N, C-alpha and C positions, 0 to 999 in steps of 0.2 A: 476414441480421441477425447483428450481433456483440454478444454478451451479455457485460457486464463486470461482475464484482461481487468486492467486498473487505469481508471483516468482522474484519479482524485486530485492528481498534481499536475504541473505542465508536462512531466514525463509520461505521456501516454504509454503504457505496456500492453501489448498482445502477444500471446503465445499459444501454439497448439503442440501437444505432446501425445505420443501414443507409445505406450511402454516405457522403455527407457529412451526413445528416440524424439529429439526435438525436432519436429516438422518445420516449425516456423517461430520466429522470435524477432520482435522490433520493441525498441524503446525510442520514441519520437517526441522532441521537444517541441510543444506547441502550447500558446496561450488562450487561442480562440477557436482552434479548429478541431477540437475533440471528435465532435460527431462525424465530422465530414472524413477525417483520417480514420477513425475507428471502422466506419463502415467499408471504407475502401480497403483496409486491411482484412476485414472479414470476407469481402468479395475475393480477394487473393487467395484465402485459405480455401474458400469454397472452389475456386477455379482449380487450384492445384491439389487440393488434398480431399477433395469431396466433403467437407464439413457436415453437410446435411445428412449424408449417409453414414458417417463414421462417428458423429458426436455421441459422447456417452455422458459427459459431465460439465458444467460449467462452474468456473471459479471466478469470483469478483471482489474487488479492492472496494470495501465499504466506506472508505474516507477515514477521518475527516479530511477537508482540504477545500478545494474550490467547489462552491455551490453548483456551479453549471457542470462541472467536471463529474463530480459524483454522481448527479442525476442523470448524466448521459450514461456513464458506465453501467450503473445499476438498471436504467431504463432498458438498455440494450440486453444487459444480461438476463433479466427477468423476461423479456418478450422472446428471446431466444429459447429460453428453458422451456417458457409456455408452450410456444409452436411446435418444438421439437420433442416434448413430454420427457425431458431429462431431468436430473437433479441439478440443484443449486446450491453453492456454498459460497459463504463470503468471510473475509478477514479484514480487520483494520488496516490501513496502510501502515499504521504504526506498529503493528504486530509485525508486517511483513518486514519493515526496516529493522526492528530488533532481531529478527531472525536471520536477516542477511548479515547483520553487522556480527552476531556471535559467532559466525562461521569464520571470521577471519581471525587469525593467530593473536593479533594486538587486543582483541576484545577480551581474552581470557585473563588479563591483568587488571580487569576492573571488575568491581562488585555490582554496578547497576548500569544499565544502558539506557538511555534517554533519547528516544527519536523526537524530533520536532519538525512540525508542519507549519508551514507559512500559510495564514487564511487571507489576511487583509494587512494594510498599513497599521503598525502598532498592536497586531493580535496574532498570536500564534498558538498551536495546540501541542501538547507533549504529554507523555507517560513515562513512568518508571518500569523498567523489567529488571528484577533482580537476576544477574547472570546466573544459569544460562536460560532461564524461563522467557517464552515468548506469547504467553497469554495475556490478553488485556483484562486486568482483575478489576478495573474500575473506570467509569467514563473518563475520558482524556480531560486534563487540566487546560484551562484558557487563561491567558494573560499577555502582557506585553513582552518583549524581550528583555526590557530593563527590570521587570517583575521575575524573569526567569533567572537572569543573572545574578540578583539579589537572593533568590533561593538556593542557588548552587554554588557561588562564589568560594563560600569556605568549606565546601564538603569535597571530600576526597573519594577516590575510588569511582568517579562518574565520568562516563564516555558520553558524549553528546553526538548524535548522528542526525544529520541534516544535509540534503542534497543543495541548499541554498547558499551559495558562497557567501553573500553578504552577512547572512547571519551567523555562519562558520568564522567569518573573520571577527565579526562583533564580539562573539563568545570566546573567541580564542584571545583577543585582545585584554578580555576581564579575567583571563586565567584558566579559563575552562578548557578541558582536553576533548578535542573534537576530532572525529573520523575524517578524513579527508572527503570532500563534498563529491568528487568523482566516485568513491567508493560507496557513497550513500544513494546513488539514484535508483529509485524503486524499480525491482526487476520482477515482470509478471511471474516468471518460473519459480519465484520464492513462493507463490500461492500454491504452486504443484508441490513442492517439496513440505510446506506447512499441511496440507491435506494429507500427505502420505505419512507424514511424522505421526499425525493424530489419528490416523486411521479412519478419517472423516471424508465421505464423499457427498454429503448433504442430501437433500430430498427434494422432491417435486412441489412439496407444501410450502417450501421457502420462497417459492414465487411469490406467495401470498403474504407471508408472515416476516420475511426478513426486512430488517430497517437499516437504512443506510445512515451514516453519522454525517449529516449535512452541516452543521456549523455551529456558532457559539450560542444560538439560542436553545439547542438541543441541551447543552450543558449548562443552562441556567445563568448566562450571561447576557 
């Protein structure tokens, strides 16, 4: 069984997959209860599908996003991987959103996909992914929504991907092309897809070495 979880944003995602079968999947919007809900969903997976006995690998969203959310998800993932002695692998939620978006037909008409994550008032994270790449080639950029608009307002072939409706509306009014927010909600199954596409399962050593993308201080701002 592969366990995939991401709590970098208010859309907490948990999934359990075995082979091609999705045993469990949930995306739950929460702003303050990531830890409580995550533990409850893990309890459900254990009760219904014997997580402890069948777990083979853990995939986790590394951020960036909410400091608390990123911390909760990564601490739980590392704790489980250590306790059950299984490989751990992480992906940025920006990679997750880029991968998710490029599967949609509309994305093929754009040259660059730019996922955007809200951090706090006046501050967002983003990265550019030349279509159809989904690899994070450099640290995420940090800036204000106004700086983002100024950077991309005159560029063509750019698709902005963000689940935050207010950001999508602001960027749309500035003339940017935005994927509908409902299609940009991070799905934990995309972590599984990324792992399989890249042929990566991670390693137990990642429990000690993998670094979450916590916030703007990490990126020099």
